[in-house]
C-alpha positions in Angstrom: 10.4 -10.8 5.4 11.1 -12.6 2.0 8.2 -12.7 -0.4 8.4 -16.0 -2.3 6.7 -17.0 -5.5 6.1 -20.5 -6.2 6.6 -21.4 -9.8 6.5 -24.5 -11.9 10.5 -25.0 -11.2 10.3 -24.2 -7.8 10.5 -20.9 -5.4 11.5 -17.5 -6.4 12.8 -14.8 -4.5 11.8 -11.0 -5.2 14.9 -8.3 -5.3 13.7 -4.8 -5.2 15.4 -1.4 -5.2 13.8 1.8 -5.0 14.8 5.4 -6.7 12.5 7.9 -5.3 12.5 11.4 -6.5 11.7 13.9 -3.7 10.7 17.4 -4.5 12.8 19.9 -2.3 10.7 22.3 -0.2 12.1 25.5 -1.6 10.7 29.1 -2.6 12.8 29.1 -5.9 14.2 26.4 -8.2 17.7 24.9 -8.1 19.3 27.0 -10.5 17.0 29.9 -11.1 14.9 32.3 -9.0 11.6 31.2 -10.4 8.8 30.3 -7.9 7.8 26.6 -7.1 4.2 27.2 -6.4 2.0 23.8 -7.1 -1.0 24.2 -9.4 0.1 27.7 -10.9 -1.0 28.4 -14.4 1.2 26.7 -17.0 4.3 28.5 -18.0 3.9 31.4 -15.4 6.8 30.1 -13.5 9.5 29.8 -16.1 12.7 32.1 -16.2 15.1 32.3 -19.1 17.2 29.8 -17.4 14.4 27.2 -16.9 13.6 28.0 -20.8 17.1 27.5 -21.8 17.7 30.7 -23.8 21.3 30.9 -25.2 23.6 32.5 -22.9 21.8 32.0 -19.6 23.9 30.5 -16.7 22.5 28.4 -13.8 23.3 29.7 -10.1 23.1 27.0 -7.7 20.4 27.5 -4.8 22.0 27.4 -1.4 18.5 26.5 0.4 18.3 23.7 -1.9 21.9 22.3 -1.0 20.9 22.6 2.7 17.8 20.8 2.4 19.8 18.0 0.6 22.5 17.9 3.5 19.6 17.9 6.0 18.1 15.0 4.4 21.1 13.1 4.3 21.9 13.5 8.0 18.4 12.5 8.8 18.9 9.2 6.6 22.1 8.7 8.9 24.2 9.1 5.7 27.6 10.3 4.9 27.6 14.0 3.8 30.3 14.4 1.0 32.0 17.8 1.5 32.8 17.8 -2.2 30.7 16.9 -5.0 30.0 17.8 -8.6 27.2 18.6 -11.1 27.1 16.6 -14.3 25.2 17.0 -17.5 22.9 14.1 -18.3 22.4 14.4 -22.0 19.0 13.1 -23.6 16.2 14.6 -25.5 12.8 15.1 -24.5 10.1 17.6 -25.6 9.7 19.1 -21.9 13.7 19.2 -21.5 14.5 22.6 -23.0 18.1 22.2 -22.6 18.5 19.0 -24.2 20.2 17.8 -21.0 19.7 17.4 -17.5 21.8 19.1 -14.5 22.3 16.1 -12.1 24.9 14.4 -10.3 26.4 11.2 -11.2 30.0 10.0 -9.9 30.3 12.5 -7.1 26.7 13.0 -5.2 26.4 15.2 -2.2 25.4 12.5 -0.1 26.6 8.8 0.1 25.6 5.6 2.0 23.0 5.6 4.7 20.1 3.3 6.1 16.6 3.5 7.1 15.0 1.0 9.7 11.5 -0.2 8.8 9.1 -2.1 10.8 6.6 -4.5 9.2 3.3 -5.5 10.2 4.5 -8.5 12.4 6.7 -6.3 14.5 10.0 -7.3 13.0 12.4 -4.5 11.9 15.0 -4.5 8.9 17.5 -1.9 7.8 17.2 -0.9 4.2 20.6 0.5 2.8 20.7 4.0 1.0 23.1 3.9 -1.6 23.2 7.7 -2.4 21.3 11.0 -2.5 21.9 13.3 -5.5 20.4 16.7 -6.4 18.9 17.3 -9.8 16.5 19.5 -11.7 13.2 18.3 -12.7 12.0 18.4 -16.3 8.8 20.1 -17.6 5.3 18.4 -18.2 3.6 17.5 -21.3 -0.1 18.1 -21.6 -2.0 15.7 -23.8 -5.4 16.5 -23.0 -5.6 20.1 -24.0 -6.2 19.4 -27.7 -7.2 16.5 -29.8 -4.4 16.5 -32.2 -1.7 18.4 -30.3 0.3 18.0 -27.0 1.5 21.2 -25.0 4.5 21.8 -22.8 4.3 23.4 -19.3 7.7 24.4 -18.0 6.7 25.2 -14.6 8.3 22.1 -13.2 11.4 22.7 -15.3 14.2 23.3 -13.1 12.6 22.4 -9.7 14.9 20.9 -7.2 14.8 17.1 -6.7 16.5 14.7 -4.3 17.0 11.4 -5.9 17.4 8.9 -3.1 18.7 5.6 -4.3 18.2 2.6 -2.1 20.3 -0.6 -2.2 18.6 -3.8 -3.5 17.8 -4.7 0.0 13.9 -5.0 -0.3 12.4 -8.3 -0.6 8.6 -7.8 -0.6 5.9 -5.4 -1.7 5.3 -5.0 2.0 9.0 -4.0 2.6 8.8 -1.7 -0.3 5.7 0.2 1.3 7.2 0.0 4.6 10.2 1.9 3.3 8.3 4.5 1.2 6.3 5.2 4.2 9.3 5.6 6.6 11.3 7.5 4.0 8.1 10.0 3.5 7.7 10.4 7.2 11.4 11.3 7.6 11.2 13.8 4.8 8.1 15.5 6.5 9.7 15.6 10.0 12.8 17.3 8.4 10.7 19.6 6.3 12.7 18.9 3.2 9.8 17.2 1.0 6.0 17.4 1.7 5.8 13.8 0.5 2.4 14.4 -1.5 2.7 11.6 -4.1 -0.7 13.1 -5.8 1.1 16.4 -6.4 4.0 14.6 -7.9 6.4 15.8 -5.2 7.4 12.1 -4.4 7.6 9.5 -7.0 9.3 6.2 -7.2 11.2 4.3 -10.1 10.9 0.7 -9.1 13.7 -1.9 -10.0 12.8 -5.5 -9.9 14.1 -8.8 -10.4 13.7 -12.3 -9.4 16.1 -14.9 -8.6 16.4 -18.6 -7.0 17.4 -18.6 -3.3 21.3 -18.1 -2.9 21.6 -17.2 -6.7 23.3 -13.8 -7.7 21.0 -11.1 -8.9 19.5 -11.7 -12.4 18.3 -9.0 -14.6 16.3 -6.2 -13.5 13.5 -4.1 -15.0 12.7 -0.5 -14.1 9.3 0.6 -13.5 9.1 4.3 -13.9 7.3 7.3 -12.2 4.9 5.1 -9.9 3.1 7.9 -7.8 1.4 6.0 -4.8 2.6 3.5 -2.3 -0.3 1.1 -3.0 0.8 1.1 -6.9 4.3 0.5 -5.9 3.4 -2.6 -4.1 1.0 -3.7 -6.9 3.6 -3.0 -9.6 6.3 -5.1 -7.8 4.0 -8.3 -7.5 3.0 -8.0 -10.9 6.3 -7.5 -12.4 8.0 -10.4 -10.4 5.2 -12.7 -11.6 5.8 -11.7 -15.2 9.6 -12.3 -14.8 9.1 -15.7 -13.3 6.9 -16.6 -16.0 9.5 -15.6 -18.6 12.3 -17.3 -16.9 10.4 -20.3 -16.4 9.3 -20.4 -20.2 12.9 -20.9 -21.1 13.0 -17.1 -22.2 15.3 -14.2 -21.0 14.2 -11.1 -19.1 15.4 -8.1 -21.0 16.7 -5.1 -19.0 14.2 -2.5 -20.0 12.2 0.6 -18.6 8.5 -0.4 -18.2 5.3 1.3 -17.0 2.5 0.0 -14.6 -1.2 0.1 -15.4 -3.2 0.1 -12.4 -6.4 -0.5 -14.0 -5.1 -3.8 -15.5 -2.6 -4.8 -12.7 0.3 -5.2 -15.2 3.4 -3.5 -16.4 4.3 -3.0 -20.1 7.4 -2.2 -22.0 8.3 1.5 -22.4 11.7 1.3 -23.8 15.1 -0.5 -23.5 17.0 0.3 -20.5 19.7 2.8 -21.0 23.2 2.5 -19.3 25.1 5.3 -17.9 27.2 5.6 -20.9 24.2 6.4 -23.3 23.5 9.7 -21.4 27.0 10.9 -22.0 27.7 12.1 -18.4 30.2 14.9 -18.2 31.0 17.7 -15.7 28.8 20.9 -16.1 31.0 23.4 -17.5 28.8 26.2 -16.1 29.1 25.0 -12.5 32.0 24.7 -10.2 32.5 21.7 -7.9 30.5 22.1 -4.9 32.8 22.4 -1.9 31.1 22.4 1.6 32.5 23.6 4.8 32.3 21.1 7.7 31.4 23.9 10.3 28.1 24.6 8.0 27.1 21.0 7.8 27.7 20.7 11.7 25.4 23.8 11.9 22.7 22.2 9.9 22.9 18.9 11.9 22.4 21.0 15.1 19.0 22.3 13.7 17.5 18.7 13.0 14.2 18.1 14.9 13.6 15.0 16.7 13.0 12.2 14.2 10.5 9.6 14.3 12.5 6.8 15.8 13.8 8.8 18.6 10.6 10.4 19.1 8.7 7.0 19.5 11.3 5.7 22.1 10.9 8.9 24.2 7.1 8.7 24.1 7.2 5.1 25.3 9.7 6.0 28.2 8.1 9.3 29.2 4.5 8.6 28.8 4.3 5.0 29.6 2.7 3.9 26.5 3.1 0.9 24.0 5.4 0.6 21.1 2.3 0.5 18.8 0.8 3.5 20.3 3.9 5.4 20.4 4.3 4.4 16.3 0.7 5.6 15.6 1.2 8.9 17.3 4.5 9.6 15.7 3.4 8.8 12.2 2.6 12.3 11.4 4.4 15.0 13.2 1.3 17.2 13.5 -0.3 14.4 15.4 2.8 13.8 17.7 2.9 17.5 18.4 -0.9 17.6 19.3 -0.4 14.4 21.5 2.5 16.0 23.5 0.4 19.0 24.3 -2.1 16.9 25.6 -0.2 14.5 27.6 2.6 16.7 29.0 2.5 16.7 32.8 -0.6 14.4 32.7 -1.5 10.7 32.4 0.2 9.5 29.1 -2.2 6.7 28.6 -5.1 8.4 29.3 -4.2 11.0 26.6 -3.4 8.2 24.2 -6.9 6.7 24.6 -8.6 10.2 23.8 -6.3 11.1 21.0 -6.3 7.6 19.2 -9.9 6.8 20.3 -12.6 9.6 20.3 -10.5 12.4 18.6 -9.4 10.2 15.6 -12.7 8.7 15.2 -14.3 12.3 15.1 -11.8 13.4 12.5 -12.3 10.3 10.3 -16.1 10.9 10.4 -15.8 14.5 9.3 -12.8 13.9 7.1 -10.6 16.4 8.9 -7.0 16.7 9.7 -5.7 17.1 13.0 -4.6 20.6 12.0 -8.2 21.4 11.3 -9.5 19.9 14.4 -12.0 22.2 16.6 -10.9 20.6 19.5 -7.4 22.0 20.1 -4.6 20.2 22.1 -5.0 22.5 25.0 -8.7 22.1 25.3 -8.4 18.4 25.0 -5.7 18.5 28.0 -8.2 20.9 30.0 -10.8 18.2 29.7 -8.4 15.4 31.0 -7.9 17.6 33.9 -11.4 18.0 34.7 -11.7 14.1 34.7 -8.7 13.5 36.7 -9.8 16.2 39.4 -13.2 14.6 39.6 -15.2 17.4 38.0 -16.5 15.1 35.6 -16.5 11.4 34.8 -15.5 9.3 31.8 -19.0 9.0 30.6 -19.8 12.9 31.0 -16.5 13.5 29.3 -17.8 11.6 26.0 -20.8 14.0 26.0 -18.5 16.9 26.5 -16.2 16.0 23.9 -19.0 15.6 21.2 -19.9 19.1 22.2 -16.4 20.5 21.9 -16.0 19.0 18.6 -19.3 20.3 17.3 -18.8 24.1 18.6 -15.3 24.5 19.5 -16.2 25.5 23.0 -14.1 25.0 26.0 -14.9 21.9 28.4 -15.6 24.4 31.2 -18.1 26.5 29.4 -19.9 23.3 28.2 -20.0 21.7 31.5 -21.6 24.9 33.1 -23.8 25.5 30.4 -25.3 22.1 30.4 -25.0 21.4 34.2 -22.7 18.2 33.5 -20.6 18.6 36.7 -20.2 15.1 38.4 -22.2 14.5 41.7 -19.9 13.8 44.4 -22.6 14.6 47.1 -22.8 11.4 49.1 -26.2 12.3 50.3 -27.5 12.5 46.7 -25.9 9.2 45.8 -27.4 7.6 48.8 -30.7 8.6 47.8 -30.2 7.2 44.4 -29.0 4.0 45.8 -32.2 3.7 48.0 -34.4 4.2 45.0 -32.6 1.6 42.8 -32.5 -1.0 45.7 -36.2 -0.5 46.4 -37.2 -0.8 42.8 -35.3 -4.0 42.3 -35.7 -5.8 45.6 -35.9 -9.2 44.0 -32.3 -8.6 42.5 -31.2 -7.4 45.7 -32.3 -10.8 47.1 -30.4 -12.7 44.2 -27.3 -10.8 44.7 -27.2 -11.5 48.6 -27.7 -15.2 47.8 -24.6 -15.3 45.7 -25.4 -13.8 42.2 -22.6 -11.3 42.5 -22.4 -10.7 38.8 -25.7 -8.3 39.5 -23.3 -5.7 41.0 -22.8 -4.2 37.5 -26.4 -3.9 37.1 -26.9 -2.1 40.1 -24.2 0.3 39.3 -25.7 1.0 35.8 -29.2 1.7 37.4 -27.5 4.1 39.8 -25.7 5.9 37.1 -28.8 6.0 35.0 -31.0 7.3 38.3 -28.3 10.2 38.4 -28.3 11.0 34.7 -24.6 9.5 34.4 -23.4 12.2 36.8 -22.7 10.3 39.8 -18.8 9.8 40.6 -18.4 5.9 39.6 -16.1 5.3 42.5 -18.3 6.7 45.1 -21.2 4.7 43.5 -19.2 1.6 43.8 -18.2 2.2 47.4 -21.6 3.1 48.7 -23.2 0.1 46.9 -21.0 -2.5 48.2 -21.7 -1.1 51.8 -25.5 -1.2 51.1 -25.6 -4.5 49.4 -23.4 -6.4 51.8 -25.2 -5.0 54.8 -28.2 -7.3 55.0 
């Protein structure tokens, strides 16, 4: 869906490409054995290699390479059996080497694509240009002293996958959908946890505007945006700024900008560097990376079922809608929970309970599916008790509430509270007699054609039996009594 800005000179189209930096899930860094635990005390996870001591040589982490390959395979991308590490030269206070080991002309992963789905149900394919491995820089701390900045090198050398999209994105909504889908795939693969608040997933946003049918105009890059909402806001703000620049007869300068969420605007950071400014050249301390096809194929065989495939299977296997399947596969933990509940049961009934009562209870308590006191096996057992007539839907609601509060099994709760459904026809007939005698005037109205009162009688019988009567038996018995004048 193209996002159109109406300016003084007519309509403008947004063009967006994203460069996403995804931190690789790995126990150690890309070129050293230092740990990667988030939140450790500053400078406690730094080796001599990370600190760039003279004579220290990088050693490539095989596990990080495997994670990059698995990610490329999950993005339907080409895996390059030969790639190379380069030095990207620039000075920054938290970059001890004075260069970053990255990949430039020969990345480990080539072209791929992601299919996104928009709110109106339309789908689009967004191209992936490349995925390359690189090491992260450290972090400057500006809040430790009123006049000094400190350097924390814990992040220095952590493995990043930079995933570069084609300039195929045409609206803030598409950018949000792309990031959500990419994060979902990475989490399913187990290659990045996607926690933007911890900095393990962040985006550089390239934005330009143009008239319909024009070639691309000058783009600006908005650096290090750390939430999907801010990415969407930054695109809109920057696009509006650029339209204003062009329509006032000026020229958009290629530059790097920052997004200020509090003001909803971007501001200039520095002029945009070109590749030659970084003086890329092959890293002399690292040999070219040569992969064996057999290893790539073996990694491919370990890939989990990815979201799109799981969504299609859920629809076919459990008879649920595309929308419900999309909700259920959004997070792998939810999909796993649902499948445990739904397996060999009514898929639609399982969907109603998971996306309805369970999600509501989790939201109310601020819990995640992993923290749920109602385990998937317990909820599945409760559905069995509904199906075999031990309890009805109303009793199930009460049982579920107690399950969520106590973590007890549904069988224990039903026995303890005496909630077993009444299927004794004699008891039901007695309740019906009581209700019909109490509401003789409404019985007469019903028999004179006011058939909408039937629901009233059902409710009164259920009330008389404290909600325990089998609704189907109540319906049948009531019809027989009311229609027998």
